[in-house]
Structure formats: C-alpha cells, structure tokens
N, C-alpha and C positions, 0 to 999 in steps of 0.2 A: 646444695645443687649437685647434679650428677657429674662424675668425672668425664672429661672430654678427651678424645684421642688427639695426639699431637702429630705435627709433621705430616708425612704422606701416608700414615697408617690408615688402612681401610677397615672399618668395623666388620667383623664376621658375625653379623646379626642373624639370629634365628627368630622366626615368627611363631609364637604360640597362640593358636586360636582357641578360645575357651567358650563353651556353649552350655548354659544351664538348660536342662531339658526336663519337662514333665508331660508325659503322654504326647510325644511328638512323633509317633511312628508314621503318621501320614505325611509329615513334612521333612523328616530327616533324609530320606533317600535322595530327593531332588536337591536339597540343600547341600549335602555332602558331595554329590556329583558336581555341583557348581563350585564348591570349594576346591575340589581336585583340579577342575579346569582352570580356575582363576589363578591358583597357586603354581601350577605347572607353567602357565603362560608367564607369570611374574618371576619364575625361577627362584622361588623361595626355598630355603631350608626351613622346614616347618614341622610342627606337631600340633595335633588337635586334641584338646582335653574336653571331655564331656562329663558333667556331673548330673547323673540321673536322679531326680528328686522323688524317688519312690513311685515311678510310673507303674500303672496297672494295665497298660496296653502292651503292644509288641515292641516298645522302644528298645528293650535289651536285645531282642533278636536282631533288630535292624543294626544296632551298634556292633554286635558280634560279627555280622556279615561284613560290615565296612571296616572292621579292624584288620581284615585281610587285604584291603585295597589301599589304605592310607595309614600314615603313622598316627595311631589313635590310642589314647589312654582313657579308660572308663572308670569313673568313681561313682559309687551308688549309695544313696541314702536308703536305709531299710524302710523308712516311711517318709511321707511328704512333710518337709520341714519349711517350705515357703521359699520365695525367691531370694530373700536376704541371705539365708543360710547357704543357698546354692551358689549365689554369686560370691559369697565369702570363700567358699571352698574352691571355686573356680580360680579366683585370683590368688588365693594362698598356695594351692598346689602348683600353679604355673610359676609363681614367683620363686618357689623352692627350686624348680627345675631350670629356670632361666638364668643366664649371666646378666650382669648389671646393665649392659648395653643392648641386650635382646629386647624384643618388642612383644608385648602381650596385647592381643586384640580380643575384646569381648563383643559378642553379638547374640541376638535372639536365635532360637532354633526353629522358629515358626515360618521362615522364609520372608518375613517382612523386611529383613535387612539383606542387602545384596552383597555377596562376597566379592563381586567385581569392584567394589569401592575400597576394599582392604589395601590394595597397592597404593592408592592415593594417601590413605591414612598413614601407612608405613613411610611413604616418601616424606610426609610432613614431619614425622618424628626424625627422620634422617636429616631434614633441613634445620633442625634445632628445637622443635617443640618437645615438651615432656609428656603432654597429654593432648590427644586430638579427638574431637567429638564429631560424629556424623550428625549434622544438624539439619533440622527442618526449617530453620529460620535464617537461611542464607540465600542470596540470589542463586537461581537455578534449582533450588530445592523444590520437591513436590511431594504431596501426600495423596495416595490413592487408596480408596476403599474404606476411609474413616468417615464417620458421620460428622456433620457440621457441629453438632453439640460437643462431641469429643474433641474436635479440632479447636473449638472456642475455649474449652477448659484448658487444653494444653497451652494455647497461646497466652491465656490469662496467667497461668502458672509461670510461664517464662517471664512475663513482665514483673510479676511479684518478686521472683528470685533475683532478677537483674537489678531491681530497685533496692531490695533489702540486703542482698549479698553479692554485690557486683564483682565479677571476675573478668579481667581484661581478656577479650577475645572469645568470650563464651556467651551464647544466647540460649542454647538448648541444655537445660540442666537435668532433664529427665531421661533422655535417650540412653539406652544401654549399649549402643554401638559405638565403641571407643577403642582407641589405641593408647597404650601406656608404655613409656620407657620402663623396663623392668625395675630399675633402681627406685622409681617412684613408689611402686607397690612394696618393695622390700623395706624402704624407709618408713612407709606408712604403717606397715604391720609392726615394725620395731617400735614406732612411737605410740601407736594406739592398741596394739595387741588384738585380741578378738573383738574389741569394741570398735575397730575400724569399720566393720560392717555389722552393725547390731540392730538394724531395722528389719523387721520380718518381711514387709511388703515391698511394693514397687518404689516406695519413697527411698529405698536404700540407695538408688542410683544418685539421687539428689544429695544424700548425706555423704556419700563418697566424695563428691566434688567439694562440698563445704569443708570437709576435713582437709582435703588436698589444698584448698584455697589458703588455709593457714600456713601451709608449708611453702607457699610462693613459687610453685612450679610454673613454667611457661606453658600456657594452654592456647589452643586454637581450634578451629572448626573447618570442616569440609562439607559442602552441600550434599544432601542425600536425597534419594527418591525412596520414600517409605511405601512399601507395597503390602498394605493390609489386604489387598484384593487377591493376593497369592496364597495366603495362609489357609490351611484346612483346620477344621475344628473350631470350637468356641473360644473366645478370649478368656485368658486366665485372670485378667484384671477385674477386681470387684471395685467399681467406680466409687461407691460411697465409702467403702473401707479405705481405699487409697486416698481419697480426698481428706477424710478426717485424720488419717495417719500423717499426711503431709502437713496439715495445719498444726498438729501437735509437734511435729518436727520443727516447723518454723518457730513456734513459741519457745521450744527448748533451746534452739540454736541462738535466738535473739537474747535469751537470758544468759547464755554462755559467753556472749561477745561483750 
C-alpha cells in the first residue's frame, strides 16, 4: 500500500493530466481552454501530457500553440498504434515524472469528459482513495448523446464485470476518466512491466482495473456527466472489435484467476 504522510505534514501534490489523442484537432482547443479554467480555479500545480497517436489532421499544430499557454508535454507516435499503446505511454511517462503522492488523471481528448470533475477526483484521492473512477453508474450521473443501444451494451458490460471480477466501490470498469495516486501506477509498472497495458483496443481500460484489483488498492467512484453530444468527429471505437476483444479478455482473465 502507498506510504502515508504523518503528523501535520501537508502533501505537496502535483496533478498530471494525461490525454491520449488521435485526430482531435477539432476538440483539443475547447478542451484545453476548459482545462486551464478548471485548474486555475482549483489552484492546481499541474502538467498536461498528451500522447499523439500518429494523428493525420492538425492535432500537432494545435498542441504546439497550446504549449505556449499551459505546462504541456507532447509525445508522438510516428504511426497509429491504437488506444492501448497510447494509454500505456500516457501512464508510463506521467509515472516517471510524478512523485509517489502526486496524482495522475487520465481522460479522453474528445470533450466527452469534463475537466470540471477533476477537482472532485483529486479530492477523493486526498481523502484516502488510491484510484477514483468517473462513473456513469452512480446517483446523479448522466449520459448525453449516446444511443440506447450503446448505453445498453455498456450497462450489460458493467453487470458482467461486477459479477465476475467484483471490486469494492467500482461499477464502471470501462470509463477512461480516472485519477490514480502515482504510486499505484509506479508499482503496477514494476510488477507487470510493459504487460501492464497490453490490450490494443478500448478493453485496455478494463484490463488495467483487473490488474490493479489483484494489488488490493482502495478504489472509489464519483458520478459523471458523459457528454458525447459535445464531441466533434466520428467515434474511434469499433463496436464489434471492442466487444470481441473484451470477451477474449474476460476468458483470459478467468483462466488466470
């Protein structure tokens, strides 16, 4: 378990916001403006890390512009490697830069996740959680702009994972909007190496939680408002590929347990 500060010492925690990005030139300006506003209001000492997964639009130009406005580090894949490799590099690079008690927040770059929720996730880490998930399945949560079919699939997946791989305090296994105490990711990379994030597709977010589950961290959730109605561009998720990849992952993890 992570070391705790004793006595009256106050943690000097820095927040590292990590964003996997692929062709997000239409979303990044508004998102990064919202990040600046939310983090200034919260008075965070922060840094933003973006891993550009081989974008072919103007993502790099947008990032270069915003590097002059906020503390931004940019890492680039020469070609598209998929969400899994991008999340892996986001978490790995941030865990290298962060101190043990710093906080690493991952979120999507398509504006479906609101930076205004980050202070609450950070607060819950400071209250004692090791991992906090922005959840669609808590009271006051809402989902806007997603078809009933997609919502049904997501809800069904939640029930399956909660039944087969229960984690106290967790209902939303697939959402990528999360806060981690940095020591959690440091220990996970020490334990698993590159295999900590070895799923190529969207099921990588599930697998991260299943591996952290074995390490018995304290996890919790905060209700989120998921805003698919704000994102521009087409969804990057291939539903059939993600579904079959998730089923393969379930089978593999059941055999491992």
